[in-house]
N, C-alpha and C positions, 0 to 999 in steps of 0.2 A: 374570936368571936364570930361563928358561921354567919355566912349569908340568908336571908329567910327567901323560900323558895324561889316568891312572886319578886324578890328584886335580882335575884339571879335571874330568873328569866326574861325581864326585860333588860337587864346588862345586853346578853345574849345576844336579844331582840335589838338591839340598840344598834350593837358594834355589826349582827349583818347586814345588817341597812347600811350601815357606813362604808365596809367594803364595798358593797355594787355601787353605793352613790358612787365611791372613787374609780372604782371600773368602769364605768361607765362614762364619770368627767373627764376620764386616760382617754376616752374613744373617741370624744367629740378631735374634731380637726384645732388647730392653732394657730396664734399668726406665727408667717413664718414657714407652716407646714401646706396646709390645703386649705385655710381660712379664707382669705382673698380670693380663691377658686370658686367653691361653696358659697360666696355672700353674692355671688352676678347669678343666681337664683333667686326669683321675685318668693316659691316658695321657700325657699332654707330660710331666706329674709326674716320671711312672714312667721316662723316657725322657732328663729333667734327672737324676734321681740313679744311673742306670747309666751317665754322662757324664762326671759328675762321679766316683764311684767309681774308672776306667778313667782321668780325668787325672792322679791323687792318686796312682794305681798307677805310672804313666809318671814323675811326679816323683820320688815315691818310689825311682824304678828309676835313672835320672840322678844322685840324691842320691849313690846305696849303688856307683855307679859311681867317683863321687871318693871313697868310704870317710866319707862324712857319715852321721849316725844315719838312718835310714827315718822318713816321718811318720807321727806317731801316726792310732790312726783316728779320734780330732776334733776332730785339727786344723781351724782355721778356715780359710776361704778366701785371707784376708789373708795368715797365715803360710806357706804351702803356695807362695805367691807371690811374699813377698818371701826366702825362702828359696832356689826355685828363681832368682828375680835376680838375688844375690848369687849365689849359686857357676857363673851363668852369666857374671857382670861377672869374677870370678878366672880362670874357663876365659878368657874372650877374652886377659882382662891376660897369663894365663901364655901364649897362642897370640901376642898381640904381638911382650910379649916376646922368645918364642924367633923368628919370624919378623924380627925387627929384627937379632938377633944373626949370625942365618942367611944376609942380606944387606948386610948391615955397616954398617946406618943406627946411629950410635950419635953422633949429635949433640946431647946432652944432660948437662948436669952429673948425676953419681949419687953415688948413696951407698950404703955396704953398711956393717950393722949388723953386730957380733959378737955372739954369743948370751952374753947374762950371767946367771949362777945368778938363779933366780927370785925369794930374795930381797933380792936384791940390789938399790944405787937404781943409778938409769940415770946413766950418765953426763952425757948429754946426750940433753936428751927428744925436739931435732930425729929426730937419728942414729937412736933407737931406734925412730924414726914410719918409718924407713925401711928396710923389711925387706926390699923389692927393687930394685930397678935400675929409678926410675923418673923419668921427664919432668919436672923440678921447673922450670918456666920462672920462675913466680915470683921464684927466688930473685936474679934479676936486680935486681929493684925493692923487695925484701924492705922495706925500710926505707918503704915506702909503701904495704903492705898493715896495715889495719889491722879489723880485726874483730869489734872492743868493737862496745857500741850505742849510740856519739857520734853524734852528728846529722852527715850528709853534709853534708859543704861542695863547692861546687861551684868545678871546677876553672879556672875561668874566669881568668884577667888580663887581658882584653881581650873587648870585645863589640863585635866589628864589626856594621855595617845596625843600628844601635838606633835607636828610639824614647825607650825609656825609658833613659837611665843606668845604670852597671852598678852605681853603687852603691846607686841608690835601687829597682834590680828583687833587689838579694839584703839588702833590710832584715832585720834578726835579729828575731828572738823568744826572750821567757821562756819558754816551752812548758815546760820542767822546773821552774821553780821552781813553777810553780802545781801540778803532777801531786806534786812533793815532797808539798806542804801537804795536799794530800786524800789523802796514805796514813798509814794509821796506822803510828807506829813500831814498829818490830818485826812489824807483823802480817805476812797472808801476801800483800797487796800491795802491802808498805812497797819505799821505794828499795833496802833491803840483799837485798830477796827475787827480786824482779823479774830477774834473771838472774845469773852467778859472777862477771863481772866490774863490778865496784859501779862502780852511778854518783856523780858527782861531792860532789850532796849526800849522799849518806851516808856520802860520806869525810871532807868539812868537818864534819860532825854529831861526828864522833869523832874530829876534829884528826887528821885524816889526811898523811904522810909529802908533803914535796913531791916525792919521788921515787917516787912509787907509779905506774907505768904507767899508769892512768885518769886520772893529774893531771897525766905527762906532756903526753897527748895529748890533754886540754885546751888544756893550753900552748900549743902545736903548733897546737890548732883557731883556740886566740884569735891568733896571730901573724899564721896564712895570710889569719883575716878583716882583721885589720892592714895584711897587705899592700895588699890591695884597696882600704884605706879605708873598707870598712863600720865599723868600729869604732877607736876609740883608742887606741894605743899604754900599756903599764905599765909602766914602767921598776919596780914593785915586783911582777912577776908579771902572769900573765893574770888576771879577774877570775871565779872560780871558784867562784863562787857562782852562778855563771850558764851556761849551755849554748845554741850560737846553733845553730837549725833554721833554712834557708833555702828560700824559695820559687824557683820555674821562673825563670832567670835572661831567658828569652824570651816569659816567657806575656804581656807589653802585646803584643811583635811580633806570636804566634801569633794572639792575638785579632782585635789589628787586620788580620789577611789578609784579601784579599780576590780572590781569583782573575783575572789580568787578561784581556782581552779574546782576547787570544792567549794565554794558558791553555787558553779555553775553547773556542776553536776548533776543531773539526774539520780535521783537513788530511791529504792523501794519505799514505796508510800509510807507510815506508818500512820496509822490510824487510831485518832483518839479515844482515848477513853471516855465510858458514859461522864457525864456530869456530874453524877450522886456516887460515882466511883473517886471521882477523883478530888484530892485534898486542895481546901480553901483556906487560904489565911486571908484573916483582919490585918492588917498591920498602922498601926495610929500611932506607934512611939518612938523612939530613936533605937530602940534596941530591936524592935521588929524589923526597921531599918534595916539595920546590919545584919539580921538572920537573912531576912533574905537576897539579902547582897550577894551572900556566901555561898546563897544556893544557883543564883544566879552568873556567879562568876565560871567560868569554863563551858557552860550552855552555848553548841551550837548555832542557835538560833533561840527567840521570843520572844513572842505577840506580844503588842499594845495597845492602849484603846485610853482613853481622855472624854468621862461626861463634864459639863461641862454647863454653867445659867449664869443666864443672861436679864432674865423678866425684870428682876431686883435690885440694880446694880446696873453704874453708867458702861461700865465696859464689860462686863461677865467676870465673869472667876471660877479656872476648874475645880470640879465638887470633887473626884473621883480619876483613877489611876487603876488601870485596866492589868498585868503583865502575867503571861503564860507562857507554860517552858512545858515541856513533854510529861513531864510528872506531876506539875501542880500547878495552882493556879492562886492570884494575887489580886486583893483587892487592898488598896492604897488612899486612906483619908489624906485628902492634900488640903480637906479645911484644918487640920491637927501640923499636918507635916508643911505645909509649907514651906518655910523655908530650912526643912532638915532633908530635903533630897538628893542636893548636891553629891553625892557620893555615889548615884547611880551613872552618872558619866562616865565612871568606871570603864562601865559596861556600854553603854549606847552610846560614846563613841570609840569601842574596839573596833574599827575594822574588818576583823575575823569574826565578828557576832555581825551574825542578820537577823535586823531590825525589824518583822514585818506587821505593818498597818495597813488598813484597809480606809481609802479615800484622807488621807493623813493631812490635806491644802491646812486644815483649820485643829489638829492636832498640836503641828509642826508649832505654831505661832502660839496656842496656851503652853504647851510646855516649856517654850522658848519664857517664855513674859511672867509665867507666875511661880512655874517650879526650874527656873535657869537650868533646865536638860534638850539637851541636843544630839540628835543624830545621827551618828554615818555611818554606810553599810544599809541602806533603807531598803526594805523591799516592798512598794505597797501593790496588794492585790488588785485592789480597784484600777489602780494601771496594767496592770496582767489583764483583767479583763478586757478594756479598749483595743489594748493592743491585739488581742486574740478576737474581739471582731463578738462578743456575747451576746445577747441578744439585753442584757440589763447590764453593767456597770455597779449594780448596787448593793451592799452586805445583804439586804435581805436575798437578793437571788443568790446570790455567792454560794449563802450558807444551804438553800433548800435546792440550788443546781450541785452540790459535789457533796451536801452530808444530809441533806434531806431535813434537813432543820428548818422550821419552821419559825420563825420572829415571831414576837409577840406584842403586835405596833402598842397595844394597850398603853404601854410602856413607854412607848415613843420620845413623849414627850412628858415625859417623868419630871419630879422633881428632888435633882440630885444632892438638896441641899439636906435633905431629912435625915436625922438620924434617930435610931438603929438603920440601918436599911430594913427592908422589909423583906420576905423569905422570897419573894418573885423578881424585886430590885433586886436582888444579887445576884438570882439564876438569871436576868436581862443583863445583866452586866457585865458576869462570867462568859454566857452563851459570845459576848461582842469578842472575844479573842479565843478562847478556850477550843475550836475548833479552826481558827488562822494558820495552825501553824499544819495541818491538814489540806487546807486549802493550797494554802501557797507550794504542797507535794506537789500536789493534779496541778496548779497553774505552770509551773517549771516542768513536770512533762507534756501539757499541752503544748506548750512553749518552744520546746524540743523538738516536736512532732512540727510546726509550723517552721521551726528555719531547714529542720531533712529534707519537705517537701520543696524547698528553693534551693537546695545543695547549700545548704549551710552551714556551720558551726556557732555552736553558743558565746563563741566569745569573738564572732567577727564583729566586726562593727554597725553591719548592718544590717546583723539579723536582729530575729523580732527578742529575742533573750536579750540582747544588749539592750534596746531597747527601751525597754522597760526598766533596768536600771541608770539605766539615761534619764528617765520620766522620772522616775522615783529621785533618784540625787538633784532633781532640778526642784522637785520640790520640800528637800529638806534643807537646800540653802534658802530657800524663805526666810527672809529677816523684819520681826516683828518691829516699826516703824508708827509713831505716832503723825499723822495728818492735823495740820493745823488746823481748825475751826475756823471759817465761813459763813458767818451770819447771815451775809446778804444771798449769798447762791443756796443756802440753807434752808431759808425761808421762799424764796424766790420756787425752788425745787418744789417744795411743800404746796406752795399756791396754785402750782400747774399742776402737780398730782392730783388736785383737791377740784380743778376747773370752776372755781368759784372767781364770779368775774368781784372786784373790788376796787374801790374811787382809791386814788393814790393815800387821805387819810386814813382805811384804813387798813391800806399795805402800813404802812405806819406802826401802826396798832398790831399788827399781825407780829410783823419783824420785834417790834418791840417785847410781846410776850412772848415770843419762840426763842431770843436770850435768856427773857429773866428766865424760861422755865430750864433751858439748856445750863445757866449756873446755878437751880439751886438744884436739878439733879449733879453733877459734879460733888457740889459742898454735900449733899445726903449720900454718894456712893447711891444714887436711884435710877432707874432708867427715863428718860425724859417721859414716856407713855403714859411708866406711872405717877409719876408729878401733875402730870395736865395731857392727857388724850389729845391726837390731831386734832378731830373732828371740835371738840370740844374749845380747844384755841379758836379754831376756825369760827366757830359761833360767836366764839367774845370777842374777836377782832372784827366782824361781821356788825354789832350789832354796838360795839364798841361803849361800854359803862363809863361813865369820868367819872362817878362815885360810889362808893359801897354800897351804897341802896339800891343803883342802878344796876349795880353788878348782881344782885342777890336775886332782883327780878329776871335779868338778862337769863341768868343760871337757872330760875323758874322755868322761865317757858322754854328754854332750850330745853332742856334737859328732861325735866321732869324728875328727878332723881335729886337724893340729899345731895349739898355739895360737901364734898370733902375736909375735914378738920383741916389739911393741910389750905387749901384755898382759902377756906373759911377764916381763919387763922390772917389769912395776907390779903383781905378784901381790899382795905384800904389801900396796903401798895398799890396793889393791880389796876386798883381802879388810877390811883394819881400815874404811875406807869401812862396807862392810854392815854390820859388827860394831857400828857407832857407828850407822846407822839401824835396825837391828835393835831395840840399846837403847834409842831412842827419845830419842838425843841429836841436837837442833835443828843443833845445828852441820853434821853431815854434809851437810845439805840444800845447802850451798856450799863452807863453810870450808876443804873437801877437797879441792876442786877446784885445777888446776896453776898451783902459783905461780909467776909470771913471772918 
């Protein structure tokens, strides 16, 4: 379906203005730069105040256009920014849904919620969360999702290219017992207070039911560890007094890695093939994985990247894995193959194969957590750009500088859950890896020149080349771990960020709502901001409606937008939660969180 000429022109004009605004904003002094110095001049402060007033006015206009209440005159910058982002997200989501409906894209599991009376209990928490038709690919692997604070267990079932065997590299530790012993019973730092989903020690101390979800998760955790041969099985059930946390399965291999002479050598750069002339395979079946692996084995270097989604998931998930060689590109559907890519470790952990990624810090974590994949022999082109002191270490600059390729910024925030991908999305995803091996060649040559000017060889430990390999190894040694949730710290941080004064009673209401939101987001695998945006939570805590009717009135006064079905279905529960918090009922801190 071709776009109307007027629509195309409007899109181009909007994009041009966004580019110009971004360029101008990047030229402004920033905190820690020259901002403090510039702010000593009255003229600068006056211009700054005038610009702030104008921006707040524009934000208020956007909110008013969508029927939301205008910003207060004393609103903080963080709250104004958050409200604008929240409204923009809603508008973009509505536009995406309308676009998908117009183009016939409907390849997702859909859920529609029927409005219920405000004071009735929801028939299904999951159904109540789906006020709109949403892409929910995680429903395909719902049994795997664990949003609790239980320790993460690596997904490895085998360890190719091992120096240290799997069972030795994943030795367990009893870290939880020490934490529980040091926590004061019932105090703000105790096991029962650290998070809404109680940990095992607190449950056991109270004689917890073996059917409790947290204990079932512990049983599954130990069963998986037992399958891996890390702990002994127990006919009487898991050892619930202990929680197992594991180190990096390939830490020893990454630590022992040293680039070979071939990997250090500067060879004639091999120019990339044009994108439209390069074969590209869409991989979404186990058979496709086998065919791709057959091509990858024997390649001296490969390029990788990961596309991720976090807006509608508590911890986010990987949607797409891009892999490129000198001959072809692969787009791997990790939504379909989430648990079927372990065989790729045969190549990814082979130290003789250079794995080229750009800015791999997040990719390393997503590969470990979602796909059970690890990298030995990483060359991070972002680290190379930093060592060389290039004007920017961003991928967009590197591609433009070395390849003359201009990345399409319009797809930077694309929703990678969408299936099938549009042609533009596929081209954008391929570009992240297609040119990267050529960039790797050019950067190696630049590093060699830098070493020569210092009278160093690439193999010298203090050379620029070795520095890049060492930095890359440090990135690949990152290990995914789950940090325990601290509702007190999280709630106080949110209040400080909002800069909104509150009485102790309202602060208790804010904390109770904060815990409720986090618990429900975990249960539904939704981001907390989508369950209840922070500025809405702040407004409810400030007005503290203690009845369902008062909650509806407060919502209308503060938001002037329809109450989401999820909140409407739980209005009585929320009002009771706030009432208990105002009365100082300590149970409101977490006991009223969503029951599993």
